[in-house]
Every structure is written in structure tokens, then in C-alpha cells.
C-alpha positions as CSV (number, residue, x, y, z in Angstrom):
1,M,0.0,0.0,0.0
2,P,2.9,2.4,-0.1
3,G,1.8,3.4,-3.6
4,N,-1.6,4.3,-2.4
5,S,-0.3,6.6,0.3
6,S,1.9,8.4,-2.1
7,A,-1.0,8.8,-4.5
8,T,-3.1,10.3,-1.7
9,R,-0.2,12.6,-0.9
10,V,0.0,13.7,-4.5
11,D,-3.7,14.3,-4.7
12,I,-3.6,16.5,-1.6
13,L,-0.7,18.5,-3.1
14,H,-2.6,19.0,-6.4
15,R,-5.8,19.9,-4.6
16,S,-4.1,22.6,-2.5
17,E,-2.2,23.9,-5.4
18,S,-5.3,24.2,-7.5
19,G,-7.2,26.0,-4.8
20,K,-10.1,23.6,-4.5
21,G,-9.6,23.1,-0.8
22,Y,-9.6,26.9,-0.2
23,A,-12.7,27.4,-2.3
24,S,-14.7,24.9,-0.3
25,L,-13.4,26.4,3.0
26,F,-14.4,29.9,1.7
27,V,-17.9,28.7,0.8
28,T,-18.3,27.0,4.2
29,L,-17.2,30.1,6.0
30,I,-19.7,32.3,4.0
31,I,-22.5,29.9,4.9
32,L,-21.6,29.9,8.6
33,L,-21.4,33.8,8.6
34,I,-24.9,34.0,6.9
35,A,-26.3,31.5,9.5
36,A,-24.7,33.5,12.3
37,F,-26.2,36.8,10.9
38,V,-29.7,35.3,10.6
39,A,-29.5,34.0,14.2
40,Y,-28.2,37.4,15.4
41,Q,-31.2,39.1,13.8
42,T,-33.9,36.6,14.8
43,L,-33.0,35.3,18.2
44,P,-33.8,38.5,20.1
45,V,-37.3,38.6,18.6
46,Y,-38.0,35.0,19.8
47,V,-36.6,35.8,23.3
48,H,-38.7,38.9,23.6
49,N,-41.8,37.0,22.4
50,Y,-41.2,34.5,25.2
51,E,-41.0,37.4,27.7
52,L,-44.2,38.9,26.4
53,N,-45.8,35.5,26.7
54,D,-44.9,35.3,30.4
55,Y,-46.1,38.8,30.9
56,T,-49.4,38.0,29.2
57,T,-49.9,34.9,31.4
58,D,-49.2,36.9,34.6
59,L,-51.6,39.6,33.4
60,A,-54.4,37.0,32.8
61,Q,-54.0,35.8,36.4
62,Q,-54.2,39.4,37.7
63,V,-57.4,40.0,35.7
64,A,-58.8,36.7,37.1
65,V,-58.3,37.9,40.7
66,H,-59.7,41.4,39.9
67,R,-56.4,43.3,40.4
68,V,-56.4,44.6,36.8
69,Q,-59.5,45.6,34.8
70,P,-60.0,43.8,31.5
71,E,-60.2,47.0,29.5
72,D,-56.7,48.0,30.7
73,V,-55.1,44.9,29.3
74,P,-54.5,45.9,25.7
75,A,-52.7,49.1,26.7
76,L,-50.6,47.3,29.3
77,I,-49.5,44.6,26.8
78,A,-48.8,47.1,24.1
79,A,-46.6,49.1,26.5
80,R,-44.7,46.0,27.6
81,A,-44.3,45.0,23.9
82,Q,-42.9,48.5,23.1
83,D,-40.3,48.0,26.0
84,L,-39.3,44.8,24.3
85,N,-39.2,46.4,20.8
86,L,-42.0,44.2,19.5
87,P,-44.6,45.6,17.1
88,V,-47.8,45.1,19.2
89,A,-50.6,47.6,19.2
90,P,-53.6,47.5,21.5
91,D,-55.6,46.4,18.5
92,N,-53.6,43.2,18.3
93,V,-54.8,42.2,21.8
94,K,-58.2,40.5,22.4
95,V,-59.5,40.0,26.0
96,D,-62.4,37.7,26.9
97,P,-63.1,38.3,30.6
98,G,-66.4,36.4,30.6
99,G,-67.2,32.9,31.7
100,S,-65.3,30.8,34.1
101,A,-61.9,31.9,32.8
102,V,-60.1,35.0,31.5
103,K,-58.6,34.6,28.1
104,I,-56.1,36.9,26.4
105,E,-54.9,36.5,22.8
106,V,-52.2,38.5,21.2
107,A,-51.3,38.2,17.5
108,Y,-48.6,40.2,15.7
109,T,-46.0,40.1,12.9
110,A,-42.4,41.0,13.4
111,L,-40.4,42.0,10.4
112,I,-36.8,41.0,10.3
113,D,-34.5,42.9,7.9
114,L,-31.9,40.5,6.5
115,W,-30.6,43.1,4.0
116,V,-31.6,41.2,0.9
117,Y,-35.0,39.9,2.3
118,I,-37.6,41.0,4.8
119,W,-38.6,38.0,6.8
120,S,-42.1,38.1,8.4
121,L,-42.3,36.2,11.6
122,H,-45.9,35.6,12.8
123,F,-46.5,35.2,16.5
124,S,-49.6,34.3,18.4
125,I,-49.8,34.3,22.2
126,S,-52.7,32.8,24.2
127,A,-53.1,32.9,27.9
128,S,-55.9,32.0,30.2
129,A,-56.6,31.9,33.9
130,P,-59.6,30.6,35.9
131,R,-61.7,33.2,37.5
132,I,-61.6,33.3,41.2
133,A,-64.7,34.4,43.0
134,L,-64.2,36.8,45.8
135,G,-66.5,36.0,48.5
């Protein structure tokens, strides 16, 4: 097998001399940089959506125990979303205080600018809490 190892060595020398190894390395690095850029642009939106989801759940519980009025919920959620740089308006929030549970739904679209493409991420948050009768 000595002939095989020398042929492999020769192939490696020819590949590096022709630049094929460097071209594939360059393409791989470009793909990794693009993936890192997309992650850098989108991950904060997902994290902030998670935080808004937690806030909405807490707010539903506060409405259920009568600490917050249902008509105040859209403005409170929109203000929290603005703090998180999320495009949520009071019109994006629906509150159903009736029945045995309080239900809050938030639907919005976040636009991510990827320089060559605007990516629309659609988010929907739903939270509910059982009503607690004060007696």
C-alpha cells in the first residue's frame, strides 16, 4: 500500500495547489457567517416574544383575581411590547373576561430585515386563567 499513500499525498498536493480546498473552505465560512447573521437578527425577537408570553400569562392571572381591569389589558400589553421592541398595538390584543376563565390573545407580525430579504415572523400568544370568585 505504499503506492496508495503516495497517490493520496500527490492528490492532496494537487488539490491545495489548484485552490479547490480553499474554495470549499471559503464557501463553508460564508454559509456559517450567513447563518450567524440570521441568528443574530432573529433570536432577540424570539426571546422577547417569550418574555411577552410570560407577561401575558401573569396579566391574565391578575385579571382573574380582579387586580387589573380587562379594559386596561390591551394598553398594558402594548406598553410592555414596546419596551421589548415588539410591534404590538392595542388592536392586536383580544381579551375575553367572561365565563369561568379570563382569556387573552395577542397576534402580531415582526419584520426581520436580512438586508436582501424582509422576513415576516408571525407570533400568536394565548393565555388564560380561571376566574376566582371573591366572597
